[in-house]
C-alpha positions in Angstrom: 12.3 96.6 -57.7 13.0 100.2 -58.9 13.4 101.0 -62.6 13.8 104.5 -63.9 14.6 106.4 -67.0 16.5 109.7 -67.5 14.1 112.5 -66.8 12.0 110.5 -64.3 11.3 112.1 -60.9 12.5 110.6 -57.6 10.4 111.4 -54.6 11.5 110.7 -51.0 8.8 110.8 -48.4 9.4 112.9 -45.3 10.3 110.7 -42.3 8.2 112.5 -39.7 4.8 114.0 -39.6 5.1 117.5 -41.1 8.4 116.8 -42.8 8.3 117.8 -46.5 8.9 115.3 -49.3 12.1 115.8 -51.2 12.4 115.3 -55.0 15.1 115.0 -57.6 15.4 114.5 -61.4 17.1 111.3 -62.5 19.9 112.5 -64.8 22.0 109.3 -65.3 21.4 105.6 -64.9 24.2 103.3 -63.6 22.3 100.1 -62.9 21.2 97.4 -65.4 17.8 97.9 -67.0 17.2 101.3 -65.4 17.9 100.0 -61.9 19.9 101.9 -59.3 22.2 103.5 -58.6 21.2 106.7 -60.3 22.7 110.2 -60.5 20.1 112.6 -59.4 19.7 116.4 -59.2 17.8 117.6 -56.1 15.2 120.3 -56.8 15.7 122.1 -53.4 19.4 122.9 -53.9 20.6 121.7 -57.3 23.1 119.3 -55.7 23.9 116.2 -57.9 25.0 112.9 -56.5 24.8 109.1 -56.8 21.6 107.7 -55.1 20.6 104.3 -54.0 16.8 104.3 -53.1 15.3 103.0 -49.9 11.8 102.0 -49.0 10.8 105.6 -48.6 11.4 106.3 -52.3 9.0 106.4 -55.2 9.6 107.1 -58.9 7.3 109.1 -61.2 7.7 107.9 -64.7 7.2 110.3 -67.6 6.2 108.3 -70.8 6.6 109.8 -74.3 2.9 110.7 -74.4 3.4 113.3 -71.6 1.4 111.4 -69.0 3.0 110.3 -65.7 2.8 107.2 -63.6 4.0 106.4 -60.1 6.1 103.4 -59.1 6.2 102.8 -55.3 
C-alpha cells in the first residue's frame, strides 16, 4: 500500500531497457492517510495532474530530519 506526504517524490520506472525513469513531486493528497490519488507535478515538463500509482511506482519519503527513505 502506498502512503505519501506532500513534498515526497514519486518515481516511475522506465518500462523498457534504456527508458528513463520519470519523477514528480507530490503536491496534494486526496486519499485517506496519505493514500492515492495524489496531485503531482512532473519534473520533466512541470505538468500537474491527478495520479493513481501502479506497480512500477515508488515513493521517496523526506522526513523532517532531511534524510530520505524509499517505499516500493
